[in-house]
C-alpha positions, -999 to 999 in steps of 0.1 A, spaced: 778 -686 -66 743 -670 -70 745 -627 -69 722 -617 -49 702 -589 -65 682 -560 -48 647 -571 -53 623 -541 -57 600 -524 -30 566 -533 -37 541 -510 -19 513 -529 -3 478 -517 -18 456 -500 4 425 -512 23 395 -524 0 371 -500 18 397 -470 17 398 -472 -26 360 -478 -25 355 -446 -4 381 -426 -23 365 -437 -56 330 -435 -47 306 -410 -43 283 -422 -9 255 -410 10 254 -408 51 224 -404 72 225 -398 109 224 -425 131 196 -407 154 175 -403 127 135 -414 132 136 -449 103 102 -461 98 104 -509 96 80 -530 75 81 -567 79 68 -595 53 32 -612 63 52 -645 68 74 -630 96 48 -602 109 28 -633 121 57 -645 140 66 -610 154 96 -614 134 112 -580 126 147 -586 121 158 -578 159 173 -596 186 134 -605 203 101 -611 186 74 -578 193 40 -583 204 29 -567 171 19 -598 146 -8 -577 126 1 -574 87 8 -545 68 21 -527 99 49 -502 104 69 -493 135 95 -470 141 130 -477 164 153 -453 176 185 -459 176 198 -480 196 178 -507 190 183 -522 221 185 -512 254 202 -524 284 177 -534 300 173 -560 272 140 -545 253 134 -531 226 115 -495 226 87 -491 194 62 -468 181 39 -469 158 46 -453 120 13 -460 102 2 -427 100 37 -417 84 39 -443 60 1 -439 44 3 -403 47 35 -410 23 17 -432 -1 -15 -412 -1 9 -380 -14 23 -400 -36 -13 -411 -53 -20 -372 -59 11 -366 -82 16 -334 -74 53 -319 -70 54 -293 -37 72 -264 -35 85 -238 -9 76 -209 -20 51 -195 0 30 -174 -23 -7 -183 -16 -26 -157 -19 3 -134 -30 22 -130 -1 58 -139 -4 82 -153 22 108 -181 28 108 -206 50 126 -214 74 137 -252 55 140 -229 22 169 -204 41 193 -231 48 184 -254 18 201 -227 -10 200 -231 -48 228 -259 -54 198 -285 -42 172 -268 -50 177 -259 -93 198 -292 -104 167 -317 -97 160 -338 -122 126 -340 -134 109 -376 -133 82 -372 -159 76 -375 -200 66 -343 -199 96 -322 -192 122 -301 -206 148 -314 -229 176 -300 -206 168 -326 -182 192 -356 -182 211 -375 -158 241 -344 -168 217 -318 -156 249 -304 -129 276 -311 -152 258 -293 -180 251 -263 -163 281 -258 -142 295 -259 -183 269 -234 -193 280 -212 -166 316 -212 -172 310 -202 -211 287 -172 -198 315 -166 -175 344 -168 -205 319 -147 -227 313 -118 -204 351 -116 -196 356 -109 -234 354 -73 -253 318 -65 -265 318 -34 -291 294 -10 -280 288 -6 -320 254 -18 -325 240 -1 -363 245 -35 -379 224 -51 -347 191 -63 -362 204 -63 -403 218 -101 -402 190 -114 -421 161 -142 -405 168 -157 -373 200 -137 -370 181 -110 -350 200 -105 -316 225 -123 -323 255 -93 -314 234 -85 -282 250 -87 -244 247 -119 -224 225 -119 -197 247 -120 -167 236 -150 -146 233 -149 -105 267 -164 -87 267 -196 -78 246 -202 -45 261 -228 -18 248 -240 12 245 -222 45 247 -236 80 214 -248 94 211 -227 126 175 -240 134 188 -276 136 219 -269 157 215 -275 194 226 -248 222 263 -259 223 268 -261 189 250 -229 181 275 -211 205 300 -230 187 287 -212 154 289 -184 169 319 -179 182 335 -187 149 317 -160 132 334 -135 155 371 -148 144 357 -141 104 352 -101 108 383 -93 95 373 -115 67 339 -101 60 353 -67 61 377 -78 35 347 -89 15 326 -59 18 355 -39 3 357 -64 -26 322 -57 -30 320 -21 -33 348 -22 -57 332 -44 -80 298 -25 -77 317 5 -82 333 -5 -114 300 -18 -124 284 19 -122 312 33 -139 310 14 -168 267 14 -170 275 55 -171 306 47 -200 274 33 -217 245 56 -212 272 85 -220 278 70 -254 243 62 -263 237 91 -257 208 87 -236 211 116 -212 201 95 -181 223 100 -151 233 62 -138 240 79 -102 207 75 -97 202 42 -102 233 29 -81 221 10 -52 236 -15 -26 267 -6 -14 273 23 -36 241 41 -23 264 50 12 276 80 5 313 77 12 348 80 -6 360 47 8 351 12 15 315 17 41 320 3 76 296 -30 88 272 -2 100 262 15 74 261 -17 51 232 -28 77 210 0 73 210 -4 33 184 -19 12 204 -50 -1 218 -58 33 224 -98 20 261 -93 17 265 -116 49 244 -145 31 267 -145 5 297 -141 25 290 -173 51 278 -190 17 313 -184 0 332 -197 33 310 -228 40 321 -233 1 357 -231 6 356 -253 43 342 -278 21 366 -278 -7 395 -278 14 414 -309 14 424 -310 47 388 -304 60 374 -331 78 336 -318 73 312 -331 47 289 -312 25 257 -318 34 232 -322 2 197 -325 21 166 -330 2 148 -304 -14 111 -311 0 130 -334 27 116 -363 15 81 -360 9 83 -371 -27 117 -381 -43 103 -377 -79 98 -337 -94 66 -340 -116 59 -311 -140 29 -295 -139 13 -306 -170 20 -344 -161 1 -338 -128 -28 -322 -152 -29 -349 -175 -23 -378 -152 -35 -372 -117 -60 -396 -109 -90 -376 -86 -95 -390 -49 -128 -384 -28 -132 -356 1 -151 -343 20 -158 -299 17 -157 -293 53 -171 -259 61 -160 -222 51 -122 -212 59 -121 -188 86 -103 -156 79 -81 -147 112 -64 -118 116 -29 -120 100 -32 -151 84 -30 -157 46 -67 -159 41 -77 -126 56 -65 -112 25 -87 -134 1 -113 -116 -15 -137 -140 -24 -148 -172 -2 -130 -198 6 -138 -238 17 -120 -257 39 -118 -295 26 -103 -328 39 -82 -349 12 -52 -375 13 -52 -367 49 -48 -329 42 -69 -297 47 -66 -280 18 -85 -248 3 -114 -253 -21 -121 -216 -42 -148 -204 -52 -148 -214 -90 -136 -246 -82 -158 -264 -59 -187 -269 -79 -217 -255 -61 -208 -284 -36 -226 -278 2 -200 -276 31 -207 -305 57 -207 -276 83 -227 -243 81 -209 -224 107 -231 -195 103 -266 -216 110 -277 -237 143 -282 -267 123 -251 -291 126 -245 -313 101 -272 -333 86 -275 -365 71 -281 -343 35 -252 -325 38 -230 -352 42 -240 -371 9 -231 -334 -10 -207 -328 9 -182 -358 -5 -170 -352 -41 -141 -362 -59 -107 -340 -60 -70 -335 -66 -48 -311 -63 -42 -276 -82 -6 -280 -98 16 -256 -84 -3 -248 -53 13 -271 -28 35 -256 -4 57 -271 22 59 -245 48 76 -270 81 92 -302 76 91 -325 106 123 -332 130 135 -367 127 170 -363 138 174 -363 182 157 -380 206 125 -399 206 108 -373 231 118 -340 203 106 -359 169 72 -358 166 68 -368 131 42 -360 109 30 -336 136 57 -310 130 47 -313 95 30 -280 78 20 -283 45 -6 -257 31 -27 -266 -7 -57 -257 -30 -75 -286 -42 -100 -285 -70 -133 -305 -72 -135 -328 -107 -164 -314 -127 -150 -335 -161 -133 -326 -194 -163 -307 -211 -143 -278 -217 -113 -294 -229 -111 -295 -272 -95 -323 -267 -93 -350 -241 -72 -378 -251 -32 -380 -236 -10 -359 -260 9 -379 -284 -12 -407 -289 -28 -414 -319 -67 -406 -302 -52 -372 -296 -34 -366 -326 -56 -380 -355 -86 -359 -339 -99 -327 -361 -96 -293 -351 -127 -281 -333 -150 -254 -356 -145 -218 -347 -169 -186 -357 -148 -180 -386 -152 -218 -398 -185 -217 -388 -196 -183 -410 -172 -195 -441 -193 -227 -440 -230 -206 -438 -218 -184 -467 -210 -212 -492 -241 -225 -487 -259 -191 -490 -240 -190 -518 -253 -229 -530 -288 -218 -524 -286 -182 -542 -270 -200 -576 -298 -232 -575 -325 -204 -573 -315 -184 -600 -300 -215 -626 -338 -225 -622 -326 -260 -631 -354 -276 -614 -386 -270 -591 -393 -276 -556 -401 -313 -548 -382 -324 -577 -344 -338 -577 -317 -333 -601 -318 -375 -608 -355 -369 -621 -345 -353 -654 -343 -372 -688 -315 -352 -705 -279 -365 -699 -263 -335 -706 -289 -313 -675 -280 -343 -656 -243 -339 -651 -244 -303 -648 -265 -299 -620 -244 -326 -599 -210 -310 -611 -228 -277 -591 -234 -295 -559 -201 -316 -557 -186 -287 -561 -199 -271 -535 -199 -301 -511 -163 -300 -521 -152 -261 -510 -173 -269 -477 -149 -297 -470 -122 -277 -470 -128 -249 -451 -135 -273 -423 -100 -289 -427 -82 -256 -427 
């Protein structure tokens, strides 16, 4: 007889897709996004674009945009020309300048709608793709920043000795070692992008916000208590240092409200620092994404909406950016309420790489504009020749104020027409003002001698004057008689020694 044994039940493995989805990081895009396509020249001649039916566009180096779904029920493919968008992106990449989101042109500081919903989580941890970057840059930049933030929080929770008598007396390189750590701002997460919502989605979002009123009241109460504790700590430190300054005069935020209890929402909205609702929404959104039972996916939009995927440092742009041909169009009109209305000097409007940047007076290199709006002469051939110049964008001046709408029906997506970019250009005049025009890090850059300064030139002139005085006093040879014409070998050696010593001193002065 054979004994029957119990067979251990084996759990069947999960599907390969579920296992891959669980262990990998993935990115998704909306199927309604506006996408551009390109086909090789061999396939373009036959109208083959990888679709069900060939297209009538059979030209090389062509680009098309196809909305989803690709094929309609009427068995035709709707497509549009996308050459302007693709070629603009290529021209902008040739500029080698990183765009920013700060609208700080002409001294004004404001945030665009795109930057308000972007959050610092996607902007501060962008790896810099340049040879001239910071030492913190790398693939693990987000993990390093998170570890540094945790170490700072742990150090802030520790007790700190208020006795500062030994500060700065621990030897060279130890000054400030006992200094209190600087408080870093809280980690900022994403907020829902209300500008990308449809009317129905916005109504649902408003209904959810009404349900969060009790949680927001609790958040305000906790923030008020935390600010009260910090104010008491500041007052104790002020009294221990005997400065005589009152800390209550510096209280702001929720403590500015004269209330012994937690302030109400109406009083909070009337204070200066009324951005507590933004922090609350960021915290609530982060908790929603962190919930394992939630089906929401955390959005990580690109900082500049895909305009440039490489982040370049200003030094990289200054050294590697190539000049491109442009035209100085006309003087910029200072309309009321615009950023140009606050400019003190005159500026010109130029055409460069599909954009219309401005050129300040110190950067237009005495070029004449193509059109003088103050005269009745119009555009002439001489103006056309003198207005063309090689230009490049000023590093740090490119500001992305409005991004194009790419998700939606074809009637609502305008492509490049919806984008708004402001920039400043400079006309290239050469590297005459640079002491070392070679590439940093190269052999020519490292081997170039330092230029002579005024102090070095004055010391060389003093050495020469001393040589002339010494030669006149010694009277070793007269005018027109060189030291080599003497017949005495001892006198010849002494004369040559004086000349060699003086030349040696001059060379040492130059090499300093």
